[in-house]
N, C-alpha and C positions, 0 to 999 in steps of 0.2 A: 735139208742137212747141206752144210758147207755153202750156204748162199753167199756169203762174203767172199771166200775163196774162189769160188765158181767166177764170180765178176772179174777177179784180178787174173784168174786163168784165162778167160776170154781175151782180156786185153793182152795178156802175154802172148796168146795164140797168133793175134793180130800183127803184134810186133815181130814175132818170129816169122810169119809170112812175108812181111816188109823187108826184113833183112836176107832172107832166102831169096827173094826176088832180086835184091841188090847183088848178091853173088851170081845169080843167073844173068843179069844185065852185064856185069863186068866180064863174065866168061865169054859171052857172045860178042861184046865190044872188042875184047882183046884176043878172041879165037883161041881160048885156053879151055880144053875139055877136061883134064886131070891136073890135080895139084893147082899151083899158082902160076905156072909158066915162067917163073922169076920175074912176074909182073907185080909192081907194088900196089896197084889199084885193086887187082884180083886178091892179092894177100890181105889188104885191109878189109875188103868185103868179107873174106872168109873168116878172118879173126874177129870182125864185129859179130858176125853170126855165132861163131864159136864162143866168144865171151858170154853171150846171151845164154848159150845152151849150157854152159858151166856153172851158172848161177841160179838161173829161174828154176830148174826143177826141185832143187833142195829148198829154195825159198818156198815154192808153192806147198812142197811137203810139209814144211814147217808151220806154214799158215794153217793148213788143213788140221794138223795136230793141236794147234793152239786153239783154232776155233772149236775143235771136237771136245777139248777140255773145259769149254764153257768160259774163255776169256771174254771179257767185255768187247762189244762191237767196235767201240772206239779204237780199242788195242789192235784188233784184227785188221781194221782199216789202215790204221798207222803202219803196221807191217806191210800191207800191200801197196801202201803209197810209197814206202821207202823202197821196196823191191822194184816196182814198175817205174817209179821216178827215177831211181838210180840207174836202172838199165837204159832208159830213155836218154838221161843226160850223158851217160858214158857212151851210148852209140853215136849221139850227135857229136860230141866232143872227139871221138875217135875217128869218124869217117869225114870230117872236115879237113879241107886243106887250105892253110895249114891247121893242124889239130887246135882245138880249143882245150888245152891242158886242165884247166879249172873245172870245166865241166866233166872230164873224165875222172879227176880226182874226187870231185864231190859224189859222183855217181857210185864210185867204188866204195867210198866211205859210207855212203846210205846203204849200200847192199851188205856191207860187213857189220855195220851196226844192226841191221835187220836180222841177219843170221845170228849175231851174238845175243840179241834180245830175245829172239824166239827161242834159241836153243837153251839159254840160262833159264828162261821162264819156264820151259817145259821140264828141265831138270829140277828146278826148285819146287815145281808143282808136284813132281813125281816123288821127291824126297821129303816133302813136308806133310 
């Protein structure tokens, strides 16, 4: 059960560890234990991780719900690709100096489309 969602959850876990290590790296480099120490590099690392945490849990919950309702495998993979691809693009665009704005924008659009598609699909399936 949830074989497809599990695969994307595994990928998300690896991405989360990478982003978390990025925060730790910046904290050590700039000697900041709590908060961002008014250091832009630390703040960017914290927000890259934070943005991930703000979108991925609801995305995975929606994917699991869609998969449990018997959606076609291709649809579940499409949702997973939008979620993970969007988060990857956003993180790359956000953490580069200078930022790669188009990657940030495409990443967030992919995530919002994923959330909308999954949410509307679940509502439609429940109501029809």
